[in-house]
C-alpha positions in Angstrom: -19.6 55.2 38.2 -18.6 52.9 41.0 -21.3 51.7 43.2 -25.0 50.9 42.5 -27.0 52.6 39.7 -29.4 55.0 41.8 -32.8 53.7 41.6 -34.7 56.7 41.0 -32.6 59.4 39.5 -32.8 57.6 36.4 -36.2 59.1 35.7 -36.8 62.7 34.9 -40.7 63.0 35.1 -43.1 62.1 37.6 -45.2 58.8 37.1 -48.4 60.6 36.7 -46.4 62.6 33.6 -44.6 59.7 32.2 -46.4 56.3 32.0 -43.0 54.8 30.7 -41.2 55.7 34.1 -40.0 52.1 34.2 -37.9 52.5 31.2 -35.1 54.8 30.4 -33.1 55.4 27.4 -29.9 57.4 26.6 -27.0 57.5 24.4 -23.9 55.7 25.5 -21.7 58.7 24.7 -24.0 60.9 27.0 -22.9 59.1 30.2 -19.4 57.5 29.4 -18.2 60.8 27.8 -18.5 62.1 31.4 -16.3 59.5 32.8 -13.5 59.7 30.1 -15.3 56.7 28.5 -15.1 54.3 31.2 -17.6 53.0 33.5 -16.5 51.3 36.7 -17.9 47.9 38.0 -21.3 48.1 39.4 -24.7 46.6 39.7 -28.1 47.3 40.0 -30.6 44.4 41.5 -34.1 45.3 39.8 -32.9 46.8 36.7 -31.8 44.8 33.3 -29.7 46.7 30.6 -29.3 46.2 27.0 -26.5 48.2 25.3 -26.8 48.7 21.6 -23.6 49.7 20.1 -23.8 51.0 16.3 -20.1 52.0 15.9 -16.7 52.4 18.2 -15.1 49.8 19.9 -14.7 48.8 23.6 -14.8 46.1 26.1 -17.0 44.9 28.7 -16.5 43.3 32.1 -19.6 40.9 32.8 -18.9 39.3 36.1 -15.6 37.8 35.8 -15.7 37.6 32.2 -14.1 40.3 29.8 -15.6 40.4 26.3 -14.8 42.6 23.3 -17.3 44.8 21.7 -17.3 44.7 18.1 -20.3 46.7 16.7 -22.9 46.2 15.6 -23.9 44.3 18.8 -26.3 44.4 22.0 -24.9 43.7 25.3 -26.9 42.0 28.0 -26.6 43.1 31.5 -29.2 40.9 33.7 -30.2 42.2 37.1 -27.6 41.9 40.0 -24.4 41.2 37.7 -21.3 43.2 38.2 -20.2 44.6 35.1 -18.4 47.6 33.6 -17.1 49.0 30.3 -14.6 50.9 28.3 -15.4 52.6 25.2 -13.5 54.4 22.4 -14.1 57.9 22.2 -16.1 57.6 18.9 -18.6 55.0 20.4 -22.2 55.6 18.9 -25.1 53.5 20.6 -27.7 53.2 23.2 -28.6 52.2 26.5 -32.0 50.7 27.9 -32.4 50.4 31.4 -35.8 49.1 32.6 -37.5 47.3 35.5 -37.0 43.6 35.2 -40.0 42.6 36.9 -42.3 44.9 34.3 -40.4 43.1 31.5 -41.6 39.7 32.8 -45.0 40.8 32.0 -44.2 41.6 28.5 -41.8 39.1 27.2 -39.0 36.5 28.6 -35.8 38.2 28.4 -32.3 36.7 28.0 -31.1 35.8 31.6 -27.6 35.3 31.1 -25.3 38.0 30.6 -24.1 38.0 26.9 -22.7 40.0 23.7 -24.7 39.3 20.8 -23.7 40.1 17.3 -26.2 41.8 14.9 -24.3 41.3 11.7 -25.3 38.8 9.1 -28.6 38.2 10.0 -32.1 39.9 9.4 -32.8 39.1 12.8 -30.0 41.4 13.9 -30.6 44.2 11.4 -34.3 44.3 12.4 -33.3 44.7 16.1 -30.6 47.6 15.5 -33.7 49.4 13.6 -36.1 48.5 16.4 -33.7 50.4 19.1 -33.8 53.4 17.0 -37.6 53.1 16.7 -37.9 52.9 20.5 -35.5 55.7 21.2 -37.2 57.9 18.8 -40.8 57.1 20.6 -39.4 57.5 23.7 -38.1 61.0 22.9 -41.6 62.3 21.2 -45.2 62.7 22.1 -47.1 61.3 19.4 -50.4 59.4 20.0 -49.9 55.6 20.8 -46.5 56.4 22.3 -46.7 54.2 25.3 -48.1 50.9 23.4 -45.3 51.4 20.6 -42.8 51.4 23.4 -43.8 48.3 24.8 -44.1 46.5 21.4 -40.4 47.9 20.4 -39.2 46.4 23.7 -41.2 43.0 23.3 -39.6 42.7 19.7 -36.1 43.4 21.1 -36.6 40.9 24.0 -37.8 38.0 21.6 -35.3 38.7 18.8 -32.2 39.1 21.4 -33.5 35.8 22.9 -33.6 34.1 19.7 -30.1 35.4 18.7 -28.6 34.4 22.2 -29.9 30.8 21.3 -28.6 31.0 17.7 -25.2 32.1 18.4 -24.5 30.4 21.9 -22.7 33.5 23.0 -23.3 33.9 26.4 -20.9 35.0 29.1 -22.1 33.3 32.1 -20.1 32.9 35.1 -19.5 29.8 37.3 -22.8 29.2 39.2 -24.7 31.9 37.5 -27.6 29.7 37.1 -27.7 28.8 40.4 -27.4 32.7 41.6 -30.3 33.4 39.0 -32.4 30.7 40.6 -31.8 32.2 44.0 -32.6 35.6 42.8 -35.8 34.0 41.6 -36.4 32.7 45.2 -35.6 35.9 46.9 -38.0 37.8 44.5 -40.7 35.3 45.7 -39.9 35.1 49.5 -38.0 38.4 50.5 -40.7 39.5 52.4 -40.6 36.7 54.8 -37.1 37.4 55.8 -36.0 34.1 55.6 -32.7 33.3 56.7 -29.5 32.2 54.1 -30.0 28.7 55.3 -33.6 28.4 54.1 -32.5 29.6 50.4 -29.6 27.3 50.7 -31.7 24.1 51.5 -34.3 25.1 48.6 -31.0 25.2 46.4 -29.8 21.9 47.8 -26.5 23.9 48.5 -24.5 24.6 51.9 -24.6 28.1 53.0 -21.0 28.6 52.6 -21.3 27.2 48.9 -24.2 29.4 48.2 -22.6 32.5 49.6 -19.4 31.9 47.8 -21.4 31.8 44.3 -23.5 34.9 45.0 -20.0 36.6 46.1 -18.3 35.5 42.7 -21.6 36.5 40.3 -23.3 39.2 42.0 -20.4 40.6 44.3 -22.4 40.3 47.6 -23.4 37.7 50.1 -26.9 36.2 50.2 -27.5 38.4 53.2 -26.8 41.6 51.3 -28.8 40.6 48.2 -31.8 40.1 50.2 -31.5 43.1 52.0 -30.8 45.1 48.6 -34.1 43.8 47.0 -35.9 45.1 50.6 -34.5 48.3 50.3 -35.1 48.9 46.7 -38.7 47.8 47.2 -39.1 50.3 49.6 -37.4 53.0 47.9 -39.8 52.5 45.0 -42.8 52.6 47.4 -41.9 55.7 49.2 -41.4 57.5 45.8 -44.2 56.4 44.0 -46.7 55.2 46.5 -48.8 57.0 49.2 -48.5 54.3 51.9 -47.2 55.3 55.3 -43.8 54.4 56.7 -45.5 51.8 58.9 -47.5 50.6 56.0 -44.7 50.0 53.9 -42.7 48.6 56.7 -45.6 45.9 57.5 -46.0 45.3 53.8 -42.1 44.2 53.4 -42.3 42.0 56.5 -40.5 44.2 59.2 -41.3 43.5 62.9 -42.2 47.1 63.3 -41.6 50.6 61.7 -38.8 51.5 64.0 -36.6 48.6 62.8 -37.4 49.3 59.2 -36.2 52.9 59.7 -32.8 52.0 60.9 -32.3 49.3 58.5 -33.4 51.8 55.7 -31.2 54.4 57.1 -28.4 52.2 57.4 -28.3 51.3 53.8 -29.5 54.7 52.2 -28.2 57.4 55.0 -31.6 58.8 55.4 -34.7 57.8 56.9 -37.8 56.7 55.2 -39.4 60.0 55.6 -36.5 62.1 54.6 -35.7 60.0 51.5 -39.2 60.4 50.5 -39.5 64.1 50.5 -35.9 64.2 49.0 -36.5 62.0 46.0 -39.9 63.2 45.3 -38.5 66.9 45.2 -36.0 65.7 42.7 -38.6 64.4 40.5 -40.5 67.6 40.5 -37.7 69.7 39.9 -36.6 67.6 36.9 -40.3 67.8 35.5 -40.8 71.3 35.8 -37.0 72.4 35.1 
């Protein structure tokens, strides 16, 4: 599973039919089993992941740190972090993948990579129960499903934050705080297309030092990180919005639609119009299949 997680192939229903399109849940075995129980290093800029491991064994690479997985535990993978996994064939657990900016409206999620043990604590046992309930709600269609999904995820986030603080069990790479601060700044200013020097100045770092930290933590340059954010926003707008390509280009701060189209095609291999048609066709096929 090398490379970046596809932004929209995570969802099997259209936004109109599934109000929870921002959150995806699957078993660890369903994905890792197809890759001989090993997920190669990759990253995803706008998505956060929680891996709840009930049973089995494995290890996780979080940035430059390697961590042994001893269930029951939860692996916290913040947006932008290089990560990969190896699991035993008897692994049992769930993966939650969700839009990080949507989560920030609900509760503050742990911002550092971590492996959080769920043993020996009432909070830990409750987190395990809530993961199972959230999965059940997502797979069902009972009344109040949307509200319960958000309530379950809020509970998980709050308790994981507490457990991470209590255990002080983080796998932060050197400079991770600076890169997290950079990503927050990019989230605020990416439409302005600021140069690397501007972000370095905001963080009181030299551009060279900032690029080095960003490569170590996120596996890309500052310029690539900014472009990735722009392209991810463009993808979302193209698939789930109705605005024209020109309007999207203007909203994202591009000088003109032609420059936006060339930039988008360089990163995705398709023009914005072709990408919109292809991804919407995938969603329609998945929703009716």
